[in-house]
C-alpha positions as CSV (number, residue, x, y, z in Angstrom):
1,M,59.5,37.1,138.3
2,V,62.5,35.3,136.7
3,S,62.3,31.5,136.4
4,T,65.4,29.4,136.6
5,P,65.9,27.2,133.6
6,R,65.5,23.5,134.4
7,L,69.0,21.3,133.7
8,E,68.4,18.3,131.8
9,G,71.4,15.9,133.4
10,A,71.8,12.2,133.4
11,G,68.9,10.7,134.9
12,G,67.0,14.2,134.5
13,P,62.7,14.3,134.9
14,P,61.2,14.6,131.5
15,A,60.4,17.9,129.6
16,A,57.6,18.8,128.2
17,E,59.6,21.0,125.1
18,S,62.0,18.8,122.6
19,R,65.5,18.3,124.9
20,V,68.3,19.5,122.9
21,A,72.0,17.9,123.4
22,V,74.5,20.0,121.8
23,L,77.3,18.2,119.7
24,Y,81.1,18.8,119.6
25,Q,83.9,17.9,117.3
26,A,85.7,15.0,118.8
27,E,88.1,14.0,116.0
28,L,89.9,15.0,112.8
29,A,87.2,14.5,110.0
30,P,88.3,12.2,107.0
31,A,90.2,13.6,103.9
32,V,88.4,15.2,100.7
33,D,89.8,14.9,97.4
34,G,93.4,14.7,99.3
35,I,92.4,17.9,101.4
36,Q,92.6,17.7,105.1
37,K,90.3,20.4,106.7
38,P,92.4,21.6,109.9
39,M,90.8,20.8,113.4
40,K,90.1,23.4,115.9
41,P,91.9,22.5,118.7
42,G,88.8,21.8,121.1
43,G,86.7,21.3,118.4
44,Y,83.8,23.4,118.8
45,S,83.6,22.6,122.5
46,D,83.8,26.0,123.8
47,S,81.3,27.6,121.7
48,G,79.1,24.1,122.3
49,A,79.0,25.1,125.5
50,D,78.1,28.7,124.9
51,I,74.9,27.2,123.0
52,A,74.2,24.9,125.5
53,C,74.1,27.6,128.4
54,C,72.0,29.8,125.8
55,L,69.8,27.1,125.1
56,L,68.9,27.0,129.1
57,R,68.5,30.7,129.9
58,A,65.8,30.7,127.3
59,G,64.4,28.5,129.1
60,V,64.9,25.3,126.6
61,P,65.8,22.0,128.3
62,V,69.2,20.7,127.6
63,V,70.5,17.1,128.2
64,L,74.5,17.5,129.6
65,P,76.9,14.3,130.0
66,V,77.2,15.6,133.6
67,R,74.6,16.5,136.9
68,K,76.4,19.0,137.8
69,P,78.4,21.1,134.9
70,D,81.3,23.6,135.9
71,P,80.7,26.3,134.1
72,V,83.8,26.4,133.0
73,V,84.6,23.5,132.0
74,A,83.3,23.3,128.3
75,L,82.6,19.4,128.3
76,D,80.2,19.4,130.8
77,W,78.2,20.9,127.8
78,V,78.7,19.3,125.2
79,F,78.8,15.2,123.8
80,P,81.5,14.0,121.0
81,D,79.6,13.7,118.0
82,T,80.7,10.1,117.5
83,M,78.5,7.5,117.2
84,V,79.3,6.6,121.0
85,G,78.7,10.1,122.0
86,I,75.3,10.3,120.2
87,R,74.2,7.3,121.4
88,D,75.0,8.9,125.1
89,A,73.0,11.8,124.3
90,L,70.1,9.9,122.9
91,T,70.2,7.6,126.0
92,R,69.8,10.3,128.5
93,G,66.5,11.5,126.7
94,A,68.1,13.9,123.9
95,E,65.2,14.1,121.2
96,V,67.2,17.2,119.3
97,L,71.2,17.2,118.1
98,W,72.4,20.5,117.7
99,A,75.3,19.7,115.0
100,N,77.7,22.3,116.8
101,T,80.8,20.5,114.7
102,V,82.6,20.0,111.1
103,L,80.0,17.8,109.2
104,F,80.8,15.8,106.1
105,E,79.4,12.9,104.1
106,G,79.3,9.4,106.3
107,H,79.1,11.6,109.4
108,P,77.5,9.6,112.5
109,L,74.5,12.1,111.9
110,D,74.4,10.6,108.4
111,G,72.4,8.1,110.3
112,R,70.1,9.6,111.9
113,E,67.3,7.7,114.0
114,A,63.5,8.4,112.8
115,G,62.0,10.4,115.6
116,V,65.3,12.7,116.1
117,R,66.0,16.1,115.0
118,I,69.0,17.6,114.2
119,V,70.3,21.5,114.3
120,G,72.6,21.8,111.3
121,Q,73.1,21.7,107.6
122,H,72.8,18.1,105.8
123,P,76.7,16.6,106.2
124,A,76.9,15.7,102.3
125,A,75.9,19.2,101.4
126,V,78.6,20.6,103.7
127,Q,81.6,18.5,102.1
128,R,80.3,19.8,98.8
129,F,80.4,23.6,99.5
130,D,83.1,23.5,102.0
131,D,85.2,23.5,98.4
132,K,85.9,27.1,97.8
133,C,86.5,26.7,94.4
134,F,83.2,24.7,93.2
135,T,81.0,27.2,95.8
136,N,82.2,30.1,93.6
137,S,81.6,28.9,90.7
138,L,78.5,28.0,91.5
139,F,77.8,31.6,92.6
140,A,79.1,32.7,89.5
141,R,77.1,31.0,87.1
142,H,74.1,32.2,88.7
143,G,75.1,36.0,88.4
144,L,76.5,36.3,92.0
145,P,79.6,38.6,92.4
146,V,82.8,36.7,93.6
147,P,86.3,37.5,93.6
148,R,87.9,36.8,90.6
149,G,90.9,34.0,91.0
150,L,92.7,30.8,90.0
151,L,93.6,27.5,91.4
152,L,97.3,26.8,92.9
153,Q,98.2,23.2,93.5
154,A,101.3,21.4,94.5
155,E,101.6,19.6,91.4
156,S,100.4,21.6,87.8
157,E,97.1,19.8,86.3
158,P,94.7,21.6,83.6
159,Q,93.0,24.8,84.7
160,S,95.1,25.0,87.5
161,F,98.9,26.2,88.4
162,T,101.9,25.9,90.5
163,V,104.1,28.1,93.2
164,E,106.6,28.3,90.4
165,D,104.2,29.5,87.9
166,L,103.5,32.0,89.6
167,S,104.7,36.0,87.8
168,A,103.4,39.3,87.6
169,E,102.8,38.6,84.2
170,M,101.1,35.2,84.5
171,L,98.5,36.9,86.9
172,R,98.2,40.1,85.1
173,A,97.2,37.8,82.0
174,R,94.1,36.4,84.2
175,G,92.9,39.4,85.6
176,L,94.7,39.6,88.6
177,E,96.7,42.7,90.2
178,L,98.3,43.0,93.7
179,P,97.4,42.8,96.4
180,L,96.4,39.4,96.4
181,V,95.5,36.8,98.7
182,V,95.8,33.3,99.1
183,K,93.8,31.1,100.9
184,P,93.2,27.2,101.5
185,V,90.3,25.7,99.4
186,R,89.3,23.9,102.5
187,G,89.7,25.9,105.4
188,R,88.5,27.3,108.9
189,G,88.0,30.8,109.1
190,S,90.7,33.1,108.3
191,E,93.7,30.2,109.1
192,G,95.9,30.2,106.8
193,V,94.8,33.4,104.7
194,A,96.7,36.1,104.1
195,K,97.2,39.2,101.6
196,H,100.2,40.0,99.4
197,D,101.9,43.3,98.6
198,T,104.1,41.4,95.9
199,V,104.5,38.1,93.8
200,A,107.8,36.8,96.0
201,Q,105.6,37.0,99.1
202,L,102.6,35.2,97.8
203,K,105.0,32.5,96.3
204,E,106.8,32.3,99.9
205,H,103.6,31.6,101.8
206,A,101.8,29.7,99.4
207,A,105.1,27.5,99.5
208,E,104.6,27.4,103.2
209,L,100.7,26.8,103.1
210,L,101.4,23.6,100.9
211,S,104.3,22.1,102.5
212,A,102.6,22.6,106.3
213,T,102.1,19.4,108.8
214,A,100.1,19.0,111.5
215,E,100.1,15.6,113.6
216,I,97.0,14.5,115.4
217,G,96.5,11.1,117.2
218,G,100.5,10.2,115.9
219,H,99.4,10.4,112.3
220,S,100.7,13.8,110.4
221,Y,98.6,15.2,107.5
222,L,98.9,18.3,105.2
223,R,97.8,21.2,107.2
224,Y,96.2,23.3,104.3
225,G,95.9,20.2,101.7
226,W,97.4,20.4,98.3
227,R,95.3,23.0,96.5
228,L,94.9,26.9,97.2
229,I,93.4,29.9,95.9
230,V,94.9,33.0,95.0
231,E,92.3,35.5,94.3
232,E,91.9,39.4,94.2
233,Y,92.0,41.5,97.4
234,L,88.4,43.0,98.0
235,P,89.2,46.3,99.4
236,G,85.8,48.6,101.5
237,L,83.7,47.6,104.4
238,E,83.5,43.9,104.8
239,L,80.7,42.4,106.4
240,T,79.6,38.9,107.6
241,V,75.9,38.1,107.2
242,T,73.6,35.1,108.6
243,V,71.4,34.1,106.8
244,M,68.4,31.7,107.9
245,P,66.8,28.8,106.7
246,P,62.9,29.0,105.8
247,G,61.0,28.2,109.0
248,V,57.9,29.3,111.7
249,Y,59.7,32.2,114.1
250,A,58.5,33.8,117.2
251,I,60.1,37.4,116.4
252,D,59.2,39.9,118.9
253,G,56.6,38.0,120.7
254,E,54.6,37.0,117.2
255,E,54.5,33.7,115.0
256,R,55.8,34.2,111.9
257,V,56.1,31.8,108.7
258,L,58.9,32.8,106.6
259,E,59.0,30.9,103.0
260,R,62.1,32.0,101.6
261,H,65.8,32.5,103.2
262,W,66.6,35.7,105.2
263,H,69.1,37.5,106.8
264,L,69.8,38.8,110.2
265,P,71.3,42.3,110.7
266,P,74.2,42.0,109.2
267,V,77.6,42.8,111.2
268,R,80.6,44.9,110.0
269,R,84.4,43.6,110.5
270,F,87.0,46.0,111.7
271,N,90.5,46.1,113.0
272,H,91.9,43.6,110.4
273,Q,96.2,42.5,110.4
274,H,97.5,43.6,107.0
275,G,94.1,43.4,105.2
276,V,92.7,40.1,106.9
277,A,90.3,39.5,109.5
278,P,92.2,37.7,112.1
279,Y,91.2,33.9,113.0
280,S,89.1,34.1,115.7
281,G,91.1,31.7,117.5
282,V,93.2,34.7,118.0
283,V,91.1,37.5,118.4
284,A,87.7,36.8,119.5
285,V,85.0,38.2,116.8
286,I,83.5,40.3,119.8
287,Q,87.1,42.8,119.8
288,N,86.3,43.3,116.2
289,S,82.9,43.4,115.1
290,E,79.6,45.0,115.4
291,A,76.4,45.5,114.2
292,L,75.7,47.9,111.6
293,G,73.6,50.7,112.5
294,K,70.0,51.6,111.0
295,E,70.9,54.0,108.8
296,A,73.9,52.1,107.6
297,C,71.2,49.1,106.6
298,S,69.3,51.3,104.7
299,V,72.6,52.0,101.9
300,P,71.5,50.5,98.8
301,E,75.3,48.5,98.6
302,V,74.1,46.8,101.8
303,G,70.8,45.7,100.6
304,R,72.2,44.5,97.4
305,T,74.8,42.4,99.4
306,V,71.9,40.5,101.5
307,E,70.2,40.2,98.7
308,H,72.9,38.0,97.4
309,C,73.5,36.3,100.5
310,E,69.8,34.9,100.9
311,T,70.2,34.0,96.8
312,A,73.5,32.1,98.1
313,A,72.1,30.1,100.9
314,A,69.0,29.5,98.9
315,L,71.5,27.9,96.1
316,V,73.2,25.9,98.8
317,D,70.1,24.5,100.3
318,A,71.0,26.1,103.6
319,V,68.5,24.1,106.2
320,A,70.4,25.7,109.3
321,P,72.0,29.6,110.3
322,V,75.0,30.4,107.9
323,R,77.5,32.6,107.6
324,I,78.8,34.4,104.6
325,D,81.5,36.6,104.9
326,C,81.4,39.4,102.1
327,G,84.1,42.1,100.8
328,Q,84.3,45.2,98.9
329,V,80.8,46.6,100.3
330,L,81.3,50.3,99.2
331,M,79.2,52.6,101.2
332,A,79.7,56.5,100.2
333,R,76.6,58.1,102.2
334,C,77.1,57.0,105.7
335,D,79.5,55.3,108.4
336,S,78.7,51.5,108.6
337,S,78.3,52.5,112.7
338,T,76.6,56.1,113.2
339,S,73.4,54.7,114.3
340,A,72.2,52.3,116.4
């Protein structure tokens, strides 16, 4: 027998289980240290709508902003992450807020109300660890493998360099050999990330990123901020590992208490463009990703990688699922997708 999930829209009946409302990013997040994190068009409302639909199919009561949501209208399924949007969701009966949005210190969810639970990371922690330089340094201090790199800025400061400083000799003196990757310090996915085989290409791209602007709401801002990372290119297999926080879980029909961070099956990324996985806003993740087979998961290199990811999630005190991209996972013993 198949049961139909209950839809909890405005004025809907009370549910026996906690009712969930999914939030999306409605406004540009504030700049942090002069660096503006780019905003995805739609503010993740599309994936938020997917989450709401999946919750409904799983039998979880979901609060919606409209009585009869249109399956092809993302905003019929999610609430804006503003004070007004959050208040609307709570007024309609939400008891859990699923933060499918960009969080930061001072976000409206920072002032959560008593009795309201949140699915998402701590806003202040997100702001802190969104800085790739800071987070890489933290991981390195705890013995986790991170790529070698340097900080590139619009203006020269101690421990950083400008585009004009870049040369093959300068890079080599710091343990960096071409090809190299340039990326924003506070980015979103692989947007703005590129691999370069020559110093000239690297300098041109870095200058473009540092000068790129965008406008939202009539205001212009630096699209990728004033700091970039130049780091070694990692060849080999690329994995994406989702790490879950400690908690009580229902797995295969059995309730289990997991007291430490744990990983879901690793996912292999392929079909890279010029050595970099394309931004999901351009190429859907389902077109260049697949779960590793059982045989591949048993390879020691993969085992060490997922252990590193669990340690990394614990170091940042992840309290919700966190995705970690890993490069240079060398697997000589078997193909990554040979066994399901």
